[in-house]
N, C-alpha and C positions, 0 to 999 in steps of 0.2 A: 814457307815453317815460322810461325810464330810464335816465336818466346814466352814462357809467362815467369812471374816475376810473385815469391808470399815472404813475407816473415821468417826471415832465418832459426827458427832458435836456436842460440850457444852454447853448448849446459860445461859450467866450468863446477867443476869438482871439485872444491878448497877445503882445505883444513885448516879453522880459521878457529877461532875460540868456540862460539857455540857450533863450528863443524855443520855450516849449513851448507847444502847443494842451490847454488842459484840458475836458475834458467830463466836465462837474458833474451828477452823478442825485442830485435830492430830491424827496420824493413831494409831491406836492400834486390838489387837484381843482378840474377846470374847473366852474366854474359859465357864466361867460360867453359860454364858449367851449371844449367838448367836446370832447373826442377822438373820440367814437365815441357815438351814438343806438345807440337799438333797440325796436323796436317791440313786443315781448313782456319778461315779467319773467325767462321762464326765464333760468339761469345759465350755460347748455352750449345746447349748438345742434351740429346736424347737417349738414355740406356733408356735400356729393357727392365719395369719393374719387377726382376726375376727376384725371386725368394733371399735370403741366404740365412737357411738355416745353422746356426753355433748350436756344434755339436755339446749335449748338454753336459758334458764333462767341465766344459768352458763357464759355464753359473757355478761357479763355485764358492761354498761356504768355508765358515772352519764352525769346528764343533769346542766351544764352549772348556777348557781343560781345569782339570784341579793345583793346584801349588805341585804336585808335585811331579809335574811338565816341566815346570821352570825349573832348572838345573844350575842355575848362577845368574846375578845381574847382565844387564846389559852397558856392554859399554853407550860413551853420549852416541859416536857415529853409527850404533845401532838403531838408537834412539832418533835420531836424526832422521834416518832414512825409511822408520816407520812414519818417522810426519808426514814425509814428503811423498812418499807413496801413496800415503792418506789423501792426498791434495789434487797427486798427480794421475791415479786413478778417478778422483769424480771430478779433475775438469775434462777429461775422457769424456765422462758420461752424459758430461752434459753440454759441451760442443757438438757431439753425436745427439744426442737428443735435439737441440734446435737446429742444427742443418738438418733434420730429417724433417722436423715440420718447413722449412722450407722449399724443401726439391718434394718431402714427397717420395722419399721411395725406404724401402724398407730395410734396404741392411745400414744405413744412417739407425733406427730405432730400436735392428733387432742385436745389435751389440751393441748399446748402449743400455740394453737390458744387463748384456753381459756384464759390462764396466762397472752397473747395481755392485754384484756380487762384488764384484772384486774390490770396491773399495771397501766393504761390508765387512770381507776376510780382513780386510789393513785394521781395519775399527775393532774389530775383534780379537786383534792381538797386541791395539793399543795397551785394551782396558785389563785382557791377558796379565801385561806388563808393568800397568798401573802408572803410565801415561799418559797426559793429558792430548784429547782429540783438537787437533785446528779446527776439523770442519764444524761450525760455531751455527749451520744450516745446513740442514737438507736441501734447500730453495734451489735453482738449476740456474747459473749464471748470478749467484752470489757467494762468495770470497771473503774470509778473513781477511789474506794477508793481499794488499796494495796490488804488490811484482804479481802473482796469482790472479787478479780480478783486470789487470792489464790484457796479460797472456791471452786468458778467455775472449776479453774485446777481441782484441789483436784476429786473434784465430778466426771469430764466428766473423768480422767483418768479410776477410781475406775465405771465409770457404761459401759467402753472399754472394760471390762475384761474377761466378759460374758455377757448374757442378762437377765440370774437373776440378778446378779451383777448390772445391771441397773434399770433392775426396782424392785431392795433394795433402788437402789442411790434416785428413784423417790418418793418412797413411803415414805420414813427420811423427804425429803424438804417438804411433805402433812402433816407430821409428826410437824416437828417443825414450820409449819405454824399452823397450828390450836394452836396449843400452845401460840406463839405467838399474833395471834389475839385477844386470850383470855388476855391475858394480856392488851393490846391497849382497849382493850370498857371496860374494870375497869379500862383505866389511863385514860379515856376521858368523858369528862360529853354532846359533841356535837352532840344531836340526828341526826345529815347527817352524824356523823360521822362512831359515829355506826353502822349504818342503813346498811353504803359499809362495813366494818367489816364484820358484823354478815352478808352478802352477799357472800362475799367474803371466809369465813368460808364453809361455805352450799357449794361451789362449792371445796376447799377444802375437805371438807367429800367426794363426791362422786368420785373425782380423787384418794383420795384413794383405795376406793371400786374397781374402776376397778382396780389402776396397782397389789393391792393385789388379785385380782380374777388372774391376771396374774403370779404373783406368786405362787399362787397353781395350777398352768396346771403345772408350770414351778417342782415340785414336794419339792419348798420352804416353808418356812416359817418368817414372818416378825413377830419379836419383837416390841415394840412403843418403843421408845424412851426417848419423852418428856411428853406425855400425859397418861396419867394411861392407865392400864391396862384393866381399869373396860369399862372405859369412849371409847380406842380401841375396846373393844370385842362390845360395843353397838350400835357406828357407821357401822364395817364388818355387821353385825348380819342385816341388815337394808338394803330398798331397794333400789337405788336410786332419789335421794329427785327434787320435779320440781316446780317449779313457783320462784316466787321472793321471799326476806324476807320484810317488811314493817316495 
């Protein structure tokens, strides 16, 4: 049985003067708890190019709001989370877009389109609360923060090794996204921000189910790195969620 290795994302939520969430990428081999296993020694495997249909509600958008919607000033933690999630959603879009071009599998490009609406939704919130947008270019694979640029480069390099590794990279991003959104929801008292985060989290659960389904077809297994195994099992045991979270 072949064991796969991939970069391990360690998410550190730290309260420091600028209140930044740090995401660190390092290379590591899993021996006791591998991210995936496969019953064949082949580095790549074919997967049926069946189209994953993204639920229409996962193409999420936020309408610009009047000043009356903004009930109070945001805390620094709330601002930092909006900034972080803007780049994290763009990271997902860019990685999926690039891996979709590499492997020519519809699931990557279909979900990338959904991620575009997610990062746009966070952008609308940044504008609503007059927060500077950290994304300076919409070009795929280009980031302002060196840490985010390295994260993208590492993820794409890992996902380019094989189709199975690409799927593992993508489900790991959704794993991290759900974890971060859970924390971000707890850090805000603003109902409009909570609603956006909840809808993005629902989308991530659907994306996770889709990627895991393809990993299963490849003979692999994903072990959650951020959310609990209980939450992960609960997510993948359920069908695609439809409709918006109100």
